[in-house]
C-alpha positions as CSV (number, residue, x, y, z in Angstrom):
1,M,49.0,-86.7,-13.4
2,H,52.7,-86.4,-13.4
3,K,54.7,-89.4,-12.1
4,Q,58.3,-88.0,-11.6
5,L,60.4,-85.0,-11.0
6,K,64.1,-85.4,-11.6
7,I,66.7,-82.8,-11.0
8,E,70.1,-83.4,-12.7
9,N,73.3,-81.5,-12.1
10,L,71.4,-78.3,-11.3
11,T,73.7,-75.3,-10.9
12,I,72.6,-71.7,-10.2
13,Y,75.1,-69.0,-10.4
14,T,75.9,-65.3,-11.0
15,K,78.8,-64.0,-13.1
16,D,80.8,-63.8,-9.9
17,K,79.6,-66.7,-7.7
18,V,78.1,-70.2,-7.7
19,L,75.1,-70.3,-5.4
20,V,73.9,-73.8,-5.9
21,K,76.1,-76.6,-7.3
22,D,75.4,-79.9,-9.0
23,I,72.1,-80.7,-7.3
24,N,70.8,-84.2,-8.1
25,L,67.4,-85.1,-6.6
26,E,64.4,-87.3,-7.5
27,I,60.7,-87.2,-6.5
28,S,58.1,-89.8,-7.4
29,T,54.5,-90.6,-6.4
30,K,54.5,-92.1,-2.9
31,K,58.2,-90.9,-2.5
32,P,58.2,-87.2,-1.5
33,L,61.3,-85.2,-1.0
34,V,62.3,-82.9,1.9
35,L,65.2,-80.6,1.6
36,L,66.6,-79.6,5.0
37,G,69.3,-77.0,5.7
38,E,70.3,-73.7,7.2
39,S,69.0,-70.3,6.0
40,G,71.0,-69.1,3.0
41,S,72.1,-72.6,1.9
42,G,70.2,-72.4,-1.4
43,K,67.1,-74.5,-0.6
44,S,64.6,-71.9,-1.9
45,L,66.7,-71.3,-5.0
46,V,66.2,-74.9,-6.0
47,I,62.4,-74.7,-5.6
48,D,62.3,-71.3,-7.4
49,A,64.3,-72.9,-10.3
50,V,61.6,-75.7,-10.5
51,M,58.8,-73.2,-10.5
52,G,60.6,-70.9,-13.0
53,I,60.7,-67.8,-10.8
54,L,64.4,-67.2,-10.3
55,P,65.6,-63.6,-10.5
56,Q,66.7,-62.6,-14.0
57,E,70.3,-62.0,-13.0
58,L,70.8,-65.7,-12.1
59,E,72.0,-68.2,-14.6
60,V,71.0,-71.9,-14.6
61,S,72.5,-75.1,-16.0
62,G,71.6,-78.8,-15.7
63,K,68.1,-80.3,-16.1
64,I,64.8,-80.2,-14.3
65,L,62.8,-83.1,-15.8
66,L,59.0,-83.3,-15.2
67,D,58.1,-86.6,-16.8
68,N,61.1,-86.3,-19.1
69,I,60.1,-82.7,-20.2
70,D,63.0,-80.4,-19.4
71,L,61.4,-77.4,-17.7
72,L,64.6,-75.3,-18.2
73,K,64.1,-75.5,-22.0
74,L,60.6,-74.1,-21.9
75,S,59.9,-70.4,-22.6
76,K,58.7,-68.1,-19.8
77,K,55.1,-68.3,-21.2
78,E,55.2,-72.1,-21.4
79,R,56.4,-72.2,-17.8
80,E,53.6,-69.9,-16.6
81,K,51.0,-72.1,-18.2
82,L,52.0,-74.9,-15.8
83,W,51.3,-72.8,-12.7
84,G,48.3,-73.8,-10.7
85,K,47.2,-76.5,-13.1
86,H,50.4,-78.6,-13.1
87,I,52.7,-77.0,-10.6
88,T,51.6,-75.4,-7.3
89,L,53.8,-73.3,-5.0
90,L,53.3,-72.5,-1.3
91,P,55.8,-69.6,-0.8
92,Q,57.8,-68.9,2.3
93,E,56.3,-65.4,2.8
94,P,52.5,-65.7,2.7
95,W,52.0,-61.9,2.6
96,L,53.7,-61.8,-0.8
97,S,51.1,-64.2,-2.3
98,L,48.0,-62.7,-0.8
99,D,46.1,-59.8,-2.3
100,P,45.9,-57.1,0.5
101,T,42.7,-55.7,-1.0
102,M,40.7,-58.9,-1.0
103,K,38.9,-60.6,1.9
104,V,39.9,-64.1,2.9
105,I,36.8,-65.8,1.4
106,E,37.2,-64.0,-1.9
107,Q,40.9,-65.1,-2.2
108,I,40.2,-68.8,-1.9
109,K,36.9,-68.6,-3.9
110,E,38.6,-66.9,-6.8
111,V,41.2,-69.7,-7.0
112,R,38.5,-72.4,-6.9
113,Q,36.5,-70.7,-9.6
114,F,39.6,-70.4,-11.8
115,T,40.8,-73.9,-11.3
116,Y,37.6,-75.9,-11.3
117,K,35.2,-73.5,-13.2
118,N,32.7,-73.9,-10.4
119,N,29.7,-71.7,-10.1
120,E,29.5,-69.0,-7.4
121,K,27.4,-71.0,-5.0
122,H,29.4,-74.2,-5.2
123,S,32.7,-72.3,-4.9
124,L,31.5,-70.5,-1.8
125,K,30.4,-73.8,-0.1
126,K,33.7,-75.6,-0.9
127,S,35.8,-72.5,0.1
128,L,34.1,-72.4,3.5
129,E,35.0,-76.0,4.0
130,E,38.6,-75.4,3.2
131,L,38.8,-72.5,5.6
132,K,37.2,-74.6,8.3
133,D,39.9,-77.2,7.8
134,V,42.5,-74.6,8.7
135,K,40.5,-73.0,11.5
136,L,39.8,-69.7,9.6
137,E,36.0,-70.0,9.3
138,K,35.5,-67.0,11.7
139,F,37.7,-64.8,9.5
140,T,36.0,-65.1,6.1
141,N,35.4,-61.3,5.8
142,S,38.8,-60.3,7.2
143,Y,41.6,-58.8,5.1
144,P,45.2,-60.3,5.2
145,Y,46.5,-57.3,7.2
146,E,43.9,-58.2,9.9
147,L,45.3,-61.7,10.4
148,S,48.3,-62.9,12.3
149,G,51.4,-64.3,10.5
150,G,50.3,-67.9,11.3
151,M,46.8,-67.2,10.1
152,C,48.1,-65.9,6.7
153,Q,50.2,-69.0,6.5
154,R,47.2,-71.2,7.0
155,L,45.3,-69.2,4.3
156,T,48.0,-69.8,1.7
157,I,48.0,-73.5,2.6
158,A,44.2,-73.7,2.1
159,I,44.6,-71.9,-1.3
160,T,47.3,-74.2,-2.3
161,H,45.2,-77.2,-1.3
162,V,42.4,-76.0,-3.7
163,Q,44.7,-75.9,-6.8
164,E,45.0,-79.1,-8.9
165,G,48.7,-79.1,-9.6
166,S,50.2,-82.6,-9.5
167,L,53.6,-81.2,-8.4
168,I,53.4,-79.3,-5.1
169,L,56.3,-77.2,-4.1
170,V,56.2,-76.1,-0.4
171,D,58.7,-73.6,1.1
172,E,58.7,-73.6,4.9
173,P,55.0,-74.6,5.4
174,T,54.9,-74.5,9.2
175,K,57.0,-71.5,10.4
176,G,55.3,-69.7,13.2
177,L,52.6,-72.3,13.7
178,D,51.9,-74.1,17.0
179,K,52.4,-77.9,17.2
180,K,48.7,-78.7,16.8
181,L,48.4,-76.7,13.5
182,C,51.8,-78.1,12.3
183,D,50.4,-81.6,12.7
184,S,47.3,-80.6,10.8
185,I,49.4,-79.1,7.9
186,V,51.6,-82.2,7.8
187,D,48.4,-84.3,7.6
188,K,47.3,-82.2,4.6
189,L,50.6,-82.7,2.9
190,N,50.6,-86.4,3.5
191,E,47.1,-86.5,2.1
192,Q,48.5,-85.1,-1.2
193,I,51.0,-88.0,-1.3
194,K,48.1,-90.5,-0.9
195,Q,46.5,-88.8,-4.0
196,N,49.6,-89.7,-6.0
197,K,50.9,-86.1,-6.2
198,L,54.5,-85.2,-6.3
199,L,55.6,-83.3,-3.1
200,F,58.8,-81.3,-2.7
201,V,59.1,-79.6,0.7
202,I,61.7,-77.2,2.0
203,T,62.0,-76.8,5.8
204,H,64.3,-76.2,8.7
205,D,62.0,-78.0,11.0
206,L,63.3,-81.4,11.9
207,E,59.9,-82.6,13.2
208,I,58.3,-81.9,9.9
209,A,61.1,-83.7,8.0
210,R,60.5,-86.8,10.2
211,K,56.8,-86.9,9.6
212,I,56.9,-86.6,5.8
213,E,58.5,-90.0,5.1
214,G,60.3,-90.3,1.8
215,S,63.7,-89.0,0.8
216,L,65.7,-86.4,2.7
217,G,68.4,-84.1,1.4
218,I,70.7,-82.1,3.7
219,M,71.9,-78.9,2.1
220,V,74.9,-76.7,3.1
221,D,76.4,-73.8,1.2
222,G,74.6,-74.7,-2.0
223,E,75.5,-78.4,-2.1
224,I,73.7,-81.6,-1.0
225,I,76.0,-83.2,1.6
226,E,73.7,-86.1,2.5
227,Y,70.8,-87.7,0.6
228,S,69.0,-90.9,1.5
229,D,65.7,-92.2,3.0
230,T,64.4,-90.0,5.8
231,K,64.6,-92.7,8.4
232,S,68.1,-93.7,7.5
233,I,69.4,-90.2,7.9
234,F,67.7,-89.6,11.3
235,N,68.7,-93.0,12.6
236,N,72.3,-93.0,11.3
237,P,73.5,-89.6,10.1
238,Q,76.8,-89.8,8.2
239,K,78.0,-86.2,8.0
240,E,79.2,-84.2,11.0
241,Y,76.9,-81.3,10.0
242,T,73.8,-83.6,10.0
243,K,74.7,-84.9,13.5
244,R,75.0,-81.3,14.7
245,L,71.7,-80.4,13.1
246,I,69.8,-83.2,14.9
247,L,71.5,-82.4,18.3
248,A,70.5,-78.7,17.9
249,E,66.9,-79.4,18.7
250,P,65.8,-77.6,21.9
251,T,65.3,-80.9,23.8
252,F,69.1,-81.4,23.7
253,W,70.0,-77.9,24.9
254,K,72.0,-77.4,28.0
255,I,71.4,-73.8,29.1
256,E,71.0,-72.0,32.4
257,K,68.2,-69.5,32.8
258,T,69.1,-65.9,33.3
259,K,69.0,-64.4,36.8
260,P,66.6,-61.4,36.8
261,K,67.2,-58.2,38.8
262,D,64.8,-56.8,41.3
263,E,64.0,-53.8,39.1
264,T,60.8,-54.1,36.9
265,T,60.9,-52.9,33.3
266,V,57.2,-53.5,32.5
267,H,54.2,-54.1,34.8
268,I,51.0,-55.4,33.2
269,K,47.8,-55.4,35.3
270,N,44.4,-56.8,34.3
271,L,44.9,-56.2,30.6
272,S,42.0,-57.1,28.3
273,K,41.5,-57.0,24.5
274,Q,39.0,-58.3,22.0
275,F,38.1,-57.7,18.4
276,D,34.4,-57.7,17.8
277,K,33.3,-60.9,19.6
278,N,36.7,-62.5,19.5
279,I,38.2,-62.3,23.0
280,L,42.0,-62.4,22.8
281,F,42.7,-62.2,26.5
282,K,41.2,-60.7,29.6
283,K,42.6,-59.7,33.0
284,L,46.1,-60.6,32.1
285,S,48.7,-59.6,34.7
286,F,52.5,-60.1,34.9
287,D,55.8,-58.3,35.3
288,I,59.0,-58.4,33.2
289,K,62.1,-57.6,35.2
290,K,65.5,-56.4,34.0
291,G,67.6,-59.4,32.8
292,E,64.5,-61.6,32.4
293,I,63.1,-63.6,29.4
294,V,59.3,-64.1,29.5
295,S,57.7,-66.3,26.8
296,I,54.1,-66.0,25.5
297,V,52.7,-69.2,24.0
298,G,49.4,-70.0,22.4
299,E,47.8,-71.0,19.1
300,S,48.2,-68.9,16.0
301,G,45.8,-66.0,16.2
302,S,45.4,-66.2,20.0
303,G,46.5,-62.6,20.6
304,K,50.3,-63.0,21.3
305,S,51.4,-60.4,18.8
306,S,48.5,-58.1,19.9
307,L,49.8,-58.2,23.5
308,G,53.2,-57.0,22.4
309,N,51.8,-54.3,20.2
310,I,49.7,-53.0,23.1
311,I,52.8,-52.8,25.4
312,L,54.6,-50.8,22.7
313,D,51.6,-48.5,22.1
314,H,51.0,-49.8,18.6
315,L,47.5,-50.9,19.6
316,S,45.1,-49.9,22.4
317,S,43.8,-52.2,25.1
318,D,40.1,-52.4,26.1
319,S,41.0,-52.2,29.8
320,G,43.8,-52.6,32.3
321,E,47.1,-50.8,32.7
322,I,50.7,-51.0,31.6
323,I,53.4,-49.3,33.7
324,K,56.8,-48.9,32.1
325,N,60.0,-48.0,33.9
326,K,60.3,-44.2,33.6
327,N,64.1,-44.3,33.6
328,Y,64.1,-45.2,29.9
329,S,63.0,-43.4,26.7
330,K,60.4,-44.7,24.3
331,I,63.0,-45.7,21.7
332,Q,64.5,-48.2,24.2
333,F,61.3,-50.2,23.9
334,Q,61.7,-52.1,20.7
335,K,60.1,-54.8,18.5
336,I,61.6,-57.5,16.3
337,Y,58.9,-58.3,13.7
338,Q,57.6,-61.7,12.9
339,D,57.7,-60.9,9.2
340,P,61.2,-59.5,8.4
341,P,60.5,-58.5,4.8
342,S,57.8,-56.1,6.0
343,A,60.3,-54.4,8.3
344,F,62.7,-53.4,5.5
345,L,62.2,-51.2,2.4
346,P,62.0,-53.8,-0.4
347,E,64.0,-51.8,-3.0
348,Q,66.6,-50.3,-0.7
349,I,70.1,-51.7,-0.5
350,L,70.4,-53.0,3.1
351,K,73.6,-51.0,3.9
352,D,71.8,-47.7,3.0
353,G,69.2,-48.4,5.7
354,F,71.8,-49.4,8.2
355,W,74.0,-46.4,7.4
356,D,71.0,-44.1,8.0
357,L,70.4,-45.8,11.4
358,L,74.0,-45.5,12.4
359,K,74.2,-41.8,11.4
360,L,70.9,-40.8,13.1
361,H,71.8,-42.4,16.4
362,K,75.6,-41.8,16.2
363,I,76.6,-45.5,16.3
364,A,80.0,-46.6,15.1
365,K,80.1,-48.9,12.0
366,E,82.4,-51.2,14.1
367,K,79.4,-52.0,16.3
368,L,77.4,-53.2,13.3
369,Y,80.3,-55.3,12.0
370,S,80.7,-56.8,15.5
371,F,77.1,-57.9,15.5
372,L,77.4,-59.3,12.0
373,E,80.2,-61.5,13.1
374,K,78.4,-62.7,16.2
375,F,75.4,-63.6,14.2
376,N,77.5,-65.4,11.5
377,L,76.6,-63.0,8.7
378,S,78.8,-61.7,6.0
379,K,79.3,-58.0,5.4
380,E,78.7,-58.6,1.7
381,L,74.9,-59.2,2.5
382,L,74.6,-55.5,3.2
383,N,75.1,-54.8,-0.5
384,R,71.9,-56.6,-1.4
385,T,68.2,-55.8,-1.2
386,P,65.9,-57.8,1.2
387,S,64.6,-60.0,-1.6
388,E,68.2,-61.0,-2.5
389,I,68.9,-62.8,0.8
390,S,67.3,-65.7,2.6
391,G,64.5,-65.3,5.2
392,G,66.8,-66.5,7.9
393,E,69.5,-64.0,7.1
394,L,67.0,-61.2,7.0
395,Q,65.6,-62.3,10.3
396,R,69.0,-62.1,11.9
397,L,69.6,-58.6,10.4
398,S,66.3,-57.4,11.9
399,I,67.5,-58.6,15.3
400,I,70.8,-56.8,14.8
401,R,69.1,-53.6,13.8
402,V,67.1,-53.5,17.1
403,L,70.2,-54.4,19.2
404,L,72.1,-51.5,17.8
405,L,69.7,-49.1,19.5
406,K,70.7,-50.5,23.0
407,P,67.1,-51.3,24.0
408,I,66.0,-52.0,27.6
409,F,62.9,-54.0,26.4
410,I,62.4,-56.1,23.3
411,F,59.2,-57.6,22.1
412,A,60.6,-60.5,20.1
413,D,57.8,-61.9,17.8
414,E,58.7,-65.4,16.5
415,I,62.3,-64.3,16.0
416,T,63.6,-67.8,15.2
417,S,60.7,-69.0,13.0
418,R,62.8,-68.8,9.9
419,L,66.0,-70.3,11.3
420,D,67.3,-73.8,11.1
421,P,68.0,-75.6,14.5
422,I,71.7,-74.7,14.6
423,S,71.1,-71.0,13.8
424,Q,68.1,-70.9,16.2
425,K,70.3,-72.3,19.1
426,E,73.1,-69.8,18.3
427,V,70.8,-66.8,18.1
428,L,68.9,-67.6,21.3
429,F,72.1,-68.4,23.2
430,L,73.5,-65.1,22.0
431,L,70.3,-63.2,23.0
432,K,70.4,-64.8,26.4
433,E,74.0,-63.6,26.8
434,I,73.0,-60.0,25.8
435,V,70.0,-60.2,28.2
436,E,72.5,-61.0,31.1
437,T,75.2,-58.5,30.2
438,E,72.9,-55.6,29.3
439,N,70.1,-56.3,31.8
440,L,67.7,-56.5,28.9
441,S,64.1,-57.5,29.3
442,V,62.6,-59.7,26.6
443,L,59.0,-60.7,25.9
444,L,59.4,-63.7,23.5
445,V,56.5,-64.9,21.3
446,T,57.0,-68.5,20.3
447,H,54.9,-71.4,19.0
448,D,57.5,-73.9,20.4
449,R,56.5,-74.7,24.0
450,T,59.6,-76.8,24.6
451,L,61.9,-74.0,23.6
452,A,59.9,-71.6,25.8
453,Q,60.3,-73.8,28.9
454,I,64.1,-74.1,28.3
455,I,65.0,-70.5,27.6
456,S,62.5,-68.5,29.7
457,N,62.3,-67.5,33.3
458,K,58.5,-67.8,33.1
459,V,56.0,-68.9,30.4
460,I,52.5,-67.5,30.0
461,N,49.9,-69.4,28.1
462,I,47.7,-66.7,26.7
463,E,44.9,-69.1,26.1
464,E,44.4,-69.4,29.8
465,Y,43.2,-65.8,29.9
466,K,40.2,-66.1,27.5
């Protein structure tokens, strides 16, 4: 069992630019570390450096000491031998760590057999217990593509929990999960601390940072600007950015709701959907008017994303009807995906995809540049592939791509789940402004009920329609 992880003067850079500069952090048993900061600040690069999975084009200097062994001096093969048995990673994008060809139960059972050398019967029994802990016992024979984003997140958490690594690296563990499940995940992480494991968590969620008591680092533009005990920082933040971060939580927002028009964009009447014996919703009815934001809330896997997909004709309903305003074309009914990486070609330079879009729909480049500025994104990001930018940056680009098409209706599926509180506030305030000026209709899926009440004209709890 490892006793300490110490990061000394860690710097990550390309030949042209320093991405992470002089990072000094320490984790010990009973003293976990949470790194908090905006998307693109370099948080994930730090964890990737510890794991040994940085892109080849990045250079690293400094030390990463695991019980006085400098991980940066080990060969690639020596680093890989530590994976699972000594160091465990819960990645930010669950889809990238799951095998799309394997059923849920097989994925977790395989890890258990590999880690503990259990026989088939014992592995199955223990795997079912793990799935029950994360409320996936009804989906043992499902494939990852049949699960919601939150359900995939829970599956990767269960798999991580099975592994015996004494250093656990966790990248955004609760994005897209409702409060009840977030609390359950935090309990699991705190359980690891009680077992004397080293825990290093990256998050933009202030509530999670509060509940994992230990050390807290605030990261901005590749540097740690504040580093102390978690309670000390929340009770007495020293830096202006940290103060802004704390005050950006939805409970502190001052925002007026939009004023919807009389014209209806989408009318939903007695809509029902179930998969096998799992009822998602039945006899669900509501309208979305021009200039209106309607939020759908409910637990992960409750049918929120399925509802939006039915409205957009990506999925069929079992019964009921959807009447769309006939004054608008199909292309004006758009979706912002919960999982931005799956919405972009992985190997394509981002600007190539955007140029194709602009050319096809005869949109001026200036319109794209205007949106980049509004969403606080650099033009330089367009020269990269999706994997070369942060999840939050990619999420904002996916929003811009949809807005360029001048939609009349947007199904926005967890569009701020990868954003820090400051970016989340900026994006939603900007979206509200566009809703008002363009008479846009938005169906917003969110796990955050406080946010839903503040930003929306009406909130629908999908679990009331079971």
